[in-house]
FISERO-495581 format. One record per residue: x, y, z of N, C-alpha, C, O, CB in turn; residue number from 1. Coordinates in steps of 0.02 Angstrom, whole numbers, plus 50000, padded with zeros to 5 digits. Glycine has a CB too. Layout:
# residues N
{npx=X npy=Y npz=Z capx=X capy=Y capz=Z cpx=X cpy=Y cpz=Z opx=X opy=Y opz=Z cbpx=X cbpy=Y cbpz=Z n=NUM}
...
END
This chain:
# residues 104
{npx=51162 npy=55057 npz=50355 capx=51097 capy=55087 capz=50366 cpx=51088 cpy=55148 cpz=50321 opx=51134 opy=55187 opz=50311 cbpx=51089 cbpy=55106 cbpz=50441 n=1}
{npx=51030 npy=55154 npz=50295 capx=51016 capy=55210 capz=50249 cpx=51013 cpy=55276 cpz=50287 opx=50993 opy=55279 opz=50345 cbpx=50949 cbpy=55198 cbpz=50212 n=2}
{npx=51035 npy=55328 npz=50253 capx=51031 capy=55395 capz=50281 cpx=50958 cpy=55419 cpz=50281 opx=50917 opy=55389 opz=50246 cbpx=51077 cbpy=55445 cbpz=50242 n=3}
{npx=50942 npy=55470 npz=50319 capx=50873 capy=55497 capz=50316 cpx=50854 cpy=55516 cpz=50244 opx=50798 opy=55503 opz=50222 cbpx=50866 cbpy=55559 cbpz=50362 n=4}
{npx=50901 npy=55547 npz=50207 capx=50887 capy=55565 capz=50137 cpx=50878 cpy=55502 cpz=50095 opx=50835 opy=55500 opz=50051 cbpx=50944 cbpy=55609 cbpz=50109 n=5}
{npx=50918 npy=55451 npz=50108 capx=50913 capy=55388 capz=50071 cpx=50846 cpy=55354 cpz=50082 opx=50818 opy=55323 opz=50036 cbpx=50969 cbpy=55341 cbpz=50092 n=6}
{npx=50819 npy=55360 npz=50143 capx=50753 capy=55330 capz=50157 cpx=50699 cpy=55366 cpz=50118 opx=50652 opy=55335 opz=50092 cbpx=50738 cbpy=55333 cbpz=50233 n=7}
{npx=50704 npy=55432 npz=50114 capx=50655 capy=55471 capz=50075 cpx=50661 cpy=55452 cpz=50001 opx=50611 opy=55442 opz=49967 cbpx=50666 cbpy=55547 cbpz=50084 n=8}
{npx=50722 npy=55447 npz=49976 capx=50733 capy=55427 capz=49906 cpx=50701 cpy=55360 cpz=49891 opx=50666 opy=55353 opz=49840 cbpx=50809 cbpy=55423 cbpz=49890 n=9}
{npx=50711 npy=55311 npz=49934 capx=50683 capy=55245 capz=49923 cpx=50607 cpy=55247 cpz=49922 opx=50575 opy=55215 opz=49881 cbpx=50707 cbpy=55196 cbpz=49978 n=10}
{npx=50577 npy=55286 npz=49968 capx=50504 capy=55291 capz=49971 cpx=50476 cpy=55326 cpz=49910 opx=50425 opy=55305 opz=49883 cbpx=50483 cbpy=55328 cbpz=50035 n=11}
{npx=50510 npy=55378 npz=49887 capx=50487 capy=55415 capz=49828 cpx=50493 cpy=55370 cpz=49766 opx=50447 opy=55367 opz=49726 cbpx=50529 cbpy=55481 cbpz=49818 n=12}
{npx=50549 npy=55336 npz=49759 capx=50558 capy=55292 capz=49702 cpx=50505 cpy=55237 cpz=49701 opx=50478 opy=55222 opz=49648 cbpx=50629 cbpy=55260 cbpz=49703 n=13}
{npx=50491 npy=55209 npz=49759 capx=50439 capy=55157 capz=49764 cpx=50372 cpy=55184 cpz=49742 opx=50336 opy=55153 opz=49703 cbpx=50435 cbpy=55129 cbpz=49835 n=14}
{npx=50354 npy=55244 npz=49768 capx=50289 capy=55274 capz=49751 cpx=50284 cpy=55289 cpz=49677 opx=50232 opy=55276 opz=49646 cbpx=50279 cbpy=55338 cbpz=49791 n=15}
{npx=50337 npy=55316 npz=49647 capx=50337 capy=55331 capz=49576 cpx=50326 cpy=55268 cpz=49535 opx=50286 opy=55266 opz=49488 cbpx=50402 cbpy=55366 cbpz=49555 n=16}
{npx=50363 npy=55215 npz=49553 capx=50356 capy=55152 capz=49515 cpx=50287 cpy=55122 cpz=49523 opx=50259 opy=55096 opz=49476 cbpx=50409 cbpy=55102 cbpz=49538 n=17}
{npx=50260 npy=55126 npz=49584 capx=50192 capy=55101 capz=49595 cpx=50141 cpy=55139 cpz=49553 opx=50089 opy=55111 opz=49533 cbpx=50173 cbpy=55106 cbpz=49669 n=18}
{npx=50155 npy=55204 npz=49539 capx=50110 capy=55245 capz=49498 cpx=50122 cpy=55233 cpz=49424 opx=50090 opy=55265 opz=49382 cbpx=50119 cbpy=55319 cbpz=49515 n=19}
{npx=50168 npy=55189 npz=49407 capx=50182 capy=55173 capz=49337 cpx=50227 cpy=55222 cpz=49302 opx=50230 opy=55224 opz=49241 cbpx=50118 cbpy=55170 cbpz=49300 n=20}
{npx=50264 npy=55263 npz=49341 capx=50309 capy=55312 capz=49312 cpx=50374 cpy=55278 cpz=49292 opx=50402 opy=55239 opz=49330 cbpx=50323 cbpy=55370 cbpz=49362 n=21}
{npx=50399 npy=55293 npz=49232 capx=50464 capy=55269 capz=49209 cpx=50517 cpy=55312 cpz=49244 opx=50525 opy=55371 opz=49228 cbpx=50471 cbpy=55274 cbpz=49130 n=22}
{npx=50553 npy=55282 npz=49292 capx=50599 capy=55321 capz=49333 cpx=50656 cpy=55277 cpz=49357 opx=50652 opy=55215 opz=49356 cbpx=50563 cbpy=55353 cbpz=49393 n=23}
{npx=50710 npy=55309 npz=49379 capx=50767 capy=55273 capz=49405 cpx=50807 cpy=55319 cpz=49451 opx=50804 opy=55380 opz=49447 cbpx=50812 cbpy=55246 cbpz=49349 n=24}
{npx=50845 npy=55287 npz=49495 capx=50890 capy=55323 capz=49541 cpx=50954 cpy=55337 cpz=49504 opx=50983 opy=55292 opz=49474 cbpx=50903 cbpy=55281 cbpz=49607 n=25}
{npx=50977 npy=55398 npz=49506 capx=51038 capy=55418 capz=49471 cpx=51093 cpy=55429 cpz=49522 opx=51092 opy=55478 opz=49559 cbpx=51026 cbpy=55482 cbpz=49427 n=26}
{npx=51142 npy=55384 npz=49524 capx=51199 capy=55395 capz=49567 cpx=51242 cpy=55449 cpz=49536 opx=51254 opy=55449 opz=49476 cbpx=51240 cbpy=55330 cbpz=49578 n=27}
{npx=51264 npy=55496 npz=49577 capx=51304 capy=55550 capz=49550 cpx=51366 cpy=55564 cpz=49592 opx=51389 opy=55621 opz=49599 cbpx=51263 cbpy=55612 cbpz=49544 n=28}
{npx=51393 npy=55510 npz=49620 capx=51456 capy=55513 capz=49655 cpx=51496 cpy=55450 cpz=49640 opx=51469 opy=55403 opz=49611 cbpx=51445 cbpy=55522 cbpz=49733 n=29}
{npx=51558 npy=55451 npz=49658 capx=51599 capy=55390 capz=49650 cpx=51569 cpy=55334 cpz=49692 opx=51545 opy=55347 opz=49748 cbpx=51673 cbpy=55404 cbpz=49669 n=30}
{npx=51571 npy=55273 npz=49667 capx=51544 capy=55216 capz=49704 cpx=51598 cpy=55165 cpz=49716 opx=51642 opy=55156 opz=49675 cbpx=51484 cbpy=55185 cbpz=49667 n=31}
{npx=51594 npy=55131 npz=49774 capx=51644 capy=55081 capz=49791 cpx=51632 cpy=55017 cpz=49752 opx=51576 opy=54993 opz=49749 cbpx=51643 cbpy=55067 cbpz=49867 n=32}
{npx=51685 npy=54990 npz=49722 capx=51681 capy=54928 capz=49684 cpx=51725 cpy=54877 cpz=49720 opx=51787 opy=54882 opz=49719 cbpx=51705 cbpy=54937 cbpz=49610 n=33}
{npx=51694 npy=54827 npz=49753 capx=51734 capy=54778 capz=49791 cpx=51782 cpy=54738 cpz=49747 opx=51834 opy=54716 opz=49771 cbpx=51688 cbpy=54731 cbpz=49828 n=34}
{npx=51765 npy=54727 npz=49684 capx=51809 capy=54690 capz=49639 cpx=51874 cpy=54729 cpz=49626 opx=51928 opy=54699 opz=49619 cbpx=51774 cbpy=54676 cbpz=49572 n=35}
{npx=51868 npy=54795 npz=49623 capx=51926 capy=54838 capz=49614 cpx=51959 cpy=54856 cpz=49680 opx=52016 opy=54879 opz=49682 cbpx=51907 cbpy=54902 cbpz=49576 n=36}
{npx=51922 npy=54843 npz=49735 capx=51943 capy=54864 capz=49801 cpx=51958 cpy=54939 cpz=49802 opx=52007 opy=54962 opz=49831 cbpx=52004 cbpy=54824 cbpz=49824 n=37}
{npx=51914 npy=54976 npz=49768 capx=51922 capy=55048 capz=49765 cpx=51859 cpy=55080 cpz=49736 opx=51810 opy=55046 opz=49722 cbpx=51983 cbpy=55067 cbpz=49722 n=38}
{npx=51862 npy=55144 npz=49729 capx=51805 capy=55182 capz=49703 cpx=51809 cpy=55192 cpz=49628 opx=51862 opy=55207 opz=49600 cbpx=51800 cbpy=55250 cbpz=49738 n=39}
{npx=51752 npy=55183 npz=49596 capx=51747 capy=55200 capz=49525 cpx=51736 cpy=55275 cpz=49520 opx=51697 opy=55304 opz=49558 cbpx=51687 cbpy=55160 cbpz=49489 n=40}
{npx=51772 npy=55305 npz=49475 capx=51766 capy=55378 capz=49470 cpx=51698 cpy=55397 cpz=49440 opx=51665 opy=55357 opz=49407 cbpx=51823 cbpy=55406 cbpz=49426 n=41}
{npx=51678 npy=55458 npz=49454 capx=51615 capy=55484 capz=49428 cpx=51631 cpy=55533 cpz=49373 opx=51668 opy=55581 opz=49383 cbpx=51573 cbpy=55518 cbpz=49484 n=42}
{npx=51604 npy=55521 npz=49313 capx=51617 capy=55564 capz=49256 cpx=51554 cpy=55597 cpz=49230 opx=51553 opy=55623 opz=49174 cbpx=51649 cbpy=55524 cbpz=49201 n=43}
{npx=51502 npy=55597 npz=49270 capx=51438 capy=55624 capz=49248 cpx=51433 cpy=55699 cpz=49258 opx=51482 opy=55733 opz=49274 cbpx=51382 cbpy=55590 cbpz=49284 n=44}
{npx=51373 npy=55724 npz=49249 capx=51358 capy=55795 capz=49255 cpx=51345 cpy=55811 cpz=49328 opx=51304 opy=55778 opz=49360 cbpx=51298 cbpy=55815 cbpz=49212 n=45}
{npx=51378 npy=55862 npz=49355 capx=51367 capy=55882 capz=49425 cpx=51297 cpy=55912 cpz=49432 opx=51272 opy=55946 opz=49387 cbpx=51420 cbpy=55932 cbpz=49447 n=46}
{npx=51266 npy=55899 npz=49490 capx=51202 capy=55928 capz=49505 cpx=51142 cpy=55889 cpz=49481 opx=51085 opy=55911 opz=49491 cbpx=51199 cbpy=55995 cbpz=49477 n=47}
{npx=51153 npy=55832 npz=49449 capx=51098 capy=55791 capz=49423 cpx=51053 cpy=55770 cpz=49482 opx=51079 opy=55750 opz=49534 cbpx=51124 cbpy=55729 cbpz=49384 n=48}
{npx=50987 npy=55774 npz=49475 capx=50942 capy=55755 capz=49529 cpx=50949 cpy=55682 cpz=49548 opx=50974 opy=55641 opz=49509 cbpx=50870 cbpy=55770 cbpz=49510 n=49}
{npx=50927 npy=55666 npz=49608 capx=50932 capy=55598 capz=49634 cpx=50891 cpy=55547 cpz=49595 opx=50912 opy=55491 opz=49584 cbpx=50911 cbpy=55596 cbpz=49706 n=50}
{npx=50832 npy=55569 npz=49572 capx=50788 capy=55524 capz=49535 cpx=50769 cpy=55558 cpz=49470 opx=50750 opy=55617 opz=49468 cbpx=50723 cbpy=55507 cbpz=49576 n=51}
{npx=50776 npy=55521 npz=49416 capx=50759 capy=55546 capz=49349 cpx=50698 cpy=55508 cpz=49324 opx=50689 opy=55449 opz=49340 cbpx=50818 cbpy=55539 cbpz=49299 n=52}
{npx=50656 npy=55542 npz=49286 capx=50595 capy=55510 capz=49261 cpx=50575 cpy=55541 cpz=49195 opx=50596 opy=55596 opz=49177 cbpx=50539 cbpy=55516 cbpz=49312 n=53}
{npx=50532 npy=55505 npz=49159 capx=50498 capy=55532 capz=49101 cpx=50424 cpy=55525 cpz=49116 opx=50398 opy=55470 opz=49124 cbpx=50518 cbpy=55495 cbpz=49033 n=54}
{npx=50390 npy=55582 npz=49121 capx=50318 capy=55582 capz=49139 cpx=50281 cpy=55618 cpz=49083 opx=50292 opy=55677 opz=49069 cbpx=50306 cbpy=55617 cbpz=49208 n=55}
{npx=50237 npy=55581 npz=49050 capx=50198 capy=55608 capz=48994 cpx=50245 cpy=55639 cpz=48942 opx=50230 opy=55693 opz=48915 cbpx=50147 cbpy=55659 cbpz=49019 n=56}
{npx=50300 npy=55607 npz=48929 capx=50347 capy=55630 capz=48878 cpx=50393 cpy=55686 cpz=48899 opx=50431 opy=55712 opz=48859 cbpx=50309 cbpy=55652 cbpz=48819 n=57}
{npx=50390 npy=55706 npz=48962 capx=50431 capy=55761 capz=48986 cpx=50484 cpy=55735 cpz=49035 opx=50469 opy=55698 opz=49082 cbpx=50387 cbpy=55815 cbpz=49020 n=58}
{npx=50547 npy=55756 npz=49023 capx=50601 capy=55741 capz=49070 cpx=50584 cpy=55774 cpz=49137 opx=50565 opy=55833 opz=49139 cbpx=50670 cbpy=55766 cbpz=49043 n=59}
{npx=50591 npy=55736 npz=49190 capx=50576 capy=55762 capz=49257 cpx=50630 cpy=55740 cpz=49306 opx=50648 opy=55682 opz=49309 cbpx=50506 cbpy=55738 cbpz=49281 n=60}
{npx=50655 npy=55788 npz=49344 capx=50704 capy=55773 capz=49395 cpx=50674 cpy=55783 cpz=49464 opx=50638 opy=55831 opz=49476 cbpx=50766 cbpy=55816 cbpz=49387 n=61}
{npx=50690 npy=55738 npz=49509 capx=50668 capy=55743 capz=49579 cpx=50731 cpy=55746 cpz=49623 opx=50767 opy=55697 opz=49628 cbpx=50622 cbpy=55683 cbpz=49599 n=62}
{npx=50743 npy=55803 npz=49653 capx=50798 capy=55810 capz=49700 cpx=50770 cpy=55798 cpz=49770 opx=50722 opy=55831 opz=49791 cbpx=50832 cbpy=55881 cbpz=49695 n=63}
{npx=50799 npy=55752 npz=49806 capx=50775 capy=55732 capz=49871 cpx=50817 cpy=55764 cpz=49926 opx=50878 opy=55759 opz=49925 cbpx=50775 cbpy=55655 cbpz=49878 n=64}
{npx=50784 npy=55797 npz=49972 capx=50818 capy=55829 capz=50028 cpx=50777 cpy=55816 cpz=50092 opx=50717 opy=55807 opz=50090 cbpx=50827 cbpy=55905 cbpz=50016 n=65}
{npx=50812 npy=55815 npz=50147 capx=50778 capy=55813 capz=50212 cpx=50746 cpy=55882 cpz=50223 opx=50760 opy=55929 opz=50186 cbpx=50828 cbpy=55795 cbpz=50270 n=66}
{npx=50703 npy=55887 npz=50273 capx=50671 capy=55953 capz=50284 cpx=50720 cpy=56011 cpz=50292 opx=50704 opy=56068 opz=50274 cbpx=50628 cbpy=55949 cbpz=50346 n=67}
{npx=50779 npy=55998 npz=50318 capx=50828 capy=56052 capz=50327 cpx=50882 cpy=56053 cpz=50273 opx=50924 opy=56098 opz=50272 cbpx=50862 cbpy=56045 cbpz=50395 n=68}
{npx=50880 npy=56004 npz=50227 capx=50931 capy=56000 capz=50174 cpx=50927 cpy=56057 cpz=50124 opx=50873 opy=56085 opz=50112 cbpx=50924 cbpy=55935 cbpz=50138 n=69}
{npx=50983 npy=56074 npz=50096 capx=50987 capy=56129 capz=50047 cpx=51019 cpy=56105 cpz=49983 opx=51064 opy=56062 opz=49983 cbpx=51025 cbpy=56190 cbpz=50076 n=70}
{npx=50996 npy=56132 npz=49927 capx=51026 capy=56116 capz=49862 cpx=51096 cpy=56148 cpz=49858 opx=51108 opy=56203 opz=49883 cbpx=50980 cbpy=56141 cbpz=49804 n=71}
{npx=51140 npy=56112 npz=49825 capx=51206 capy=56140 capz=49811 cpx=51201 cpy=56189 cpz=49752 opx=51149 opy=56192 opz=49718 cbpx=51258 cbpy=56084 cbpz=49795 n=72}
{npx=51253 npy=56227 npz=49741 capx=51254 capy=56273 capz=49684 cpx=51246 cpy=56234 cpz=49618 opx=51211 opy=56257 opz=49573 cbpx=51320 cbpy=56314 cbpz=49683 n=73}
{npx=51278 npy=56176 npz=49613 capx=51272 capy=56135 capz=49552 cpx=51200 cpy=56110 cpz=49543 opx=51176 opy=56107 opz=49486 cbpx=51320 cbpy=56075 cbpz=49555 n=74}
{npx=51166 npy=56093 npz=49597 capx=51097 capy=56069 capz=49593 cpx=51050 cpy=56126 cpz=49571 opx=51004 opy=56115 opz=49532 cbpx=51074 cbpy=56040 cbpz=49660 n=75}
{npx=51062 npy=56185 npz=49597 capx=51021 capy=56243 capz=49577 cpx=51032 cpy=56260 cpz=49503 opx=50984 opy=56277 opz=49468 cbpx=51038 cbpy=56305 cbpz=49620 n=76}
{npx=51094 npy=56255 npz=49480 capx=51109 capy=56268 capz=49410 cpx=51075 cpy=56216 cpz=49365 opx=51047 opy=56233 opz=49313 cbpx=51185 cbpy=56268 cbpz=49398 n=77}
{npx=51077 npy=56152 npz=49386 capx=51044 capy=56100 capz=49347 cpx=50969 cpy=56114 cpz=49344 opx=50939 opy=56108 opz=49290 cbpx=51057 cbpy=56030 cbpz=49378 n=78}
{npx=50939 npy=56133 npz=49400 capx=50868 capy=56149 capz=49401 cpx=50852 cpy=56204 cpz=49351 opx=50804 opy=56198 opz=49312 cbpx=50846 cbpy=56170 cbpz=49472 n=79}
{npx=50891 npy=56258 npz=49351 capx=50880 capy=56313 capz=49304 cpx=50885 cpy=56290 cpz=49232 opx=50843 opy=56308 opz=49191 cbpx=50930 cbpy=56369 cbpz=49317 n=80}
{npx=50936 npy=56251 npz=49217 capx=50945 capy=56227 capz=49148 cpx=50890 cpy=56180 cpz=49127 opx=50866 opy=56183 opz=49070 cbpx=51013 cbpy=56192 cbpz=49141 n=81}
{npx=50869 npy=56137 npz=49173 capx=50816 capy=56089 capz=49158 cpx=50751 cpy=56126 cpz=49141 opx=50720 opy=56112 opz=49089 cbpx=50804 cbpy=56042 cbpz=49219 n=82}
{npx=50731 npy=56172 npz=49183 capx=50668 capy=56208 capz=49172 cpx=50672 cpy=56252 cpz=49110 opx=50624 opy=56255 opz=49072 cbpx=50651 cbpy=56251 cbpz=49234 n=83}
{npx=50728 npy=56284 npz=49100 capx=50737 capy=56328 capz=49041 cpx=50731 cpy=56288 cpz=48976 opx=50712 opy=56316 opz=48924 cbpx=50806 cbpy=56362 cbpz=49044 n=84}
{npx=50747 npy=56224 npz=48978 capx=50744 capy=56183 capz=48918 cpx=50682 cpy=56138 cpz=48915 opx=50681 opy=56090 opz=48877 cbpx=50805 cbpy=56140 cbpz=48915 n=85}
{npx=50631 npy=56155 npz=48954 capx=50567 capy=56120 capz=48948 cpx=50557 cpy=56061 cpz=48994 opx=50506 opy=56027 opz=48990 cbpx=50558 cbpy=56098 cbpz=48880 n=86}
{npx=50606 npy=56047 npz=49037 capx=50599 capy=55992 capz=49084 cpx=50563 cpy=56015 cpz=49147 opx=50550 opy=56074 opz=49157 cbpx=50667 cbpy=55963 cbpz=49101 n=87}
{npx=50547 npy=55967 npz=49189 capx=50517 capy=55982 capz=49254 cpx=50567 cpy=55962 cpz=49308 opx=50606 opy=55915 opz=49300 cbpx=50449 cbpy=55944 cbpz=49264 n=88}
{npx=50566 npy=55998 npz=49363 capx=50613 capy=55986 capz=49418 cpx=50575 cpy=55996 cpz=49483 opx=50541 opy=56047 opz=49492 cbpx=50675 cbpy=56032 cbpz=49414 n=89}
{npx=50581 npy=55948 npz=49528 capx=50544 capy=55953 capz=49591 cpx=50591 cpy=55939 cpz=49650 opx=50628 opy=55890 opz=49650 cbpx=50485 cbpy=55905 cbpz=49592 n=90}
{npx=50589 npy=55983 npz=49699 capx=50625 capy=55972 capz=49761 cpx=50577 cpy=55936 cpz=49808 opx=50524 opy=55963 opz=49825 cbpx=50650 cbpy=56040 cbpz=49792 n=91}
{npx=50595 npy=55876 npz=49829 capx=50552 capy=55833 capz=49869 cpx=50583 cpy=55824 cpz=49938 opx=50641 opy=55804 opz=49944 cbpx=50540 cbpy=55765 cbpz=49834 n=92}
{npx=50544 npy=55839 npz=49990 capx=50569 capy=55831 capz=50058 cpx=50534 cpy=55774 cpz=50095 opx=50557 opy=55753 opz=50148 cbpx=50560 cbpy=55897 cbpz=50096 n=93}
{npx=50479 npy=55751 npz=50068 capx=50440 capy=55697 capz=50098 cpx=50400 cpy=55664 cpz=50042 opx=50380 opy=55697 opz=49994 cbpx=50393 cbpy=55723 cbpz=50156 n=94}
{npx=50389 npy=55599 npz=50048 capx=50352 capy=55564 capz=49995 cpx=50283 cpy=55595 cpz=49983 opx=50256 opy=55591 opz=49928 cbpx=50345 cbpy=55490 cbpz=50013 n=95}
{npx=50254 npy=55625 npz=50035 capx=50189 capy=55657 capz=50026 cpx=50191 cpy=55717 cpz=49980 opx=50139 opy=55740 opz=49956 cbpx=50161 cbpy=55678 cbpz=50094 n=96}
{npx=50251 npy=55744 npz=49966 capx=50256 capy=55799 capz=49918 cpx=50233 cpy=55777 cpz=49849 opx=50213 opy=55819 opz=49808 cbpx=50329 cbpy=55825 cbpz=49914 n=97}
{npx=50235 npy=55712 npz=49835 capx=50211 capy=55687 capz=49770 cpx=50136 cpy=55697 cpz=49762 opx=50111 opy=55704 opz=49706 cbpx=50229 cbpy=55613 cbpz=49762 n=98}
{npx=50099 npy=55698 npz=49818 capx=50026 capy=55707 capz=49816 cpx=50010 cpy=55774 cpz=49784 opx=49964 opy=55779 opz=49743 cbpx=49995 cbpy=55702 cbpz=49887 n=99}
{npx=50046 npy=55826 npz=49802 capx=50034 capy=55893 capz=49774 cpx=50048 cpy=55896 cpz=49700 opx=50022 opy=55939 opz=49665 cbpx=50077 cbpy=55945 cbpz=49810 n=100}
{npx=50089 npy=55849 npz=49676 capx=50104 capy=55846 capz=49604 cpx=50055 cpy=55802 cpz=49566 opx=50058 opy=55796 opz=49505 cbpx=50176 cbpy=55820 cbpz=49593 n=101}
{npx=50009 npy=55771 npz=49603 capx=49960 capy=55726 capz=49571 cpx=49988 cpy=55657 cpz=49556 opx=49960 opy=55620 opz=49515 cbpx=49934 cbpy=55758 cbpz=49507 n=102}
{npx=50043 npy=55639 npz=49588 capx=50072 capy=55573 capz=49578 cpx=50054 cpy=55531 cpz=49638 opx=50080 opy=55540 opz=49693 cbpx=50151 cbpy=55576 cbpz=49570 n=103}
{npx=50008 npy=55483 npz=49627 capx=49985 capy=55441 capz=49682 cpx=49993 cpy=55368 cpz=49666 opx=49977 opy=55325 opz=49707 cbpx=49913 cbpy=55455 cbpz=49699 n=104}
END
């Protein structure tokens, strides 16, 4: 069963795709591989947002949290680096948060 955060992620991803946004879910933890009967290691960048997108030529990250969820230190650092380098970063707690961004 999906976690509350996972349900929000799925709804946000669906809404973005329906709006024609080029986006994808970015796994950023080790994942279980049944063929290996073990976990594949994660070698990516810590703090990467849950959903990545390119909107009007701009890199955009969407970090999904429940209403009480908090960003980790790595997620806050990624947000700072993203914005400092011209990207957009949005903390999303409900799919309706996309309405305020003009993504329908």
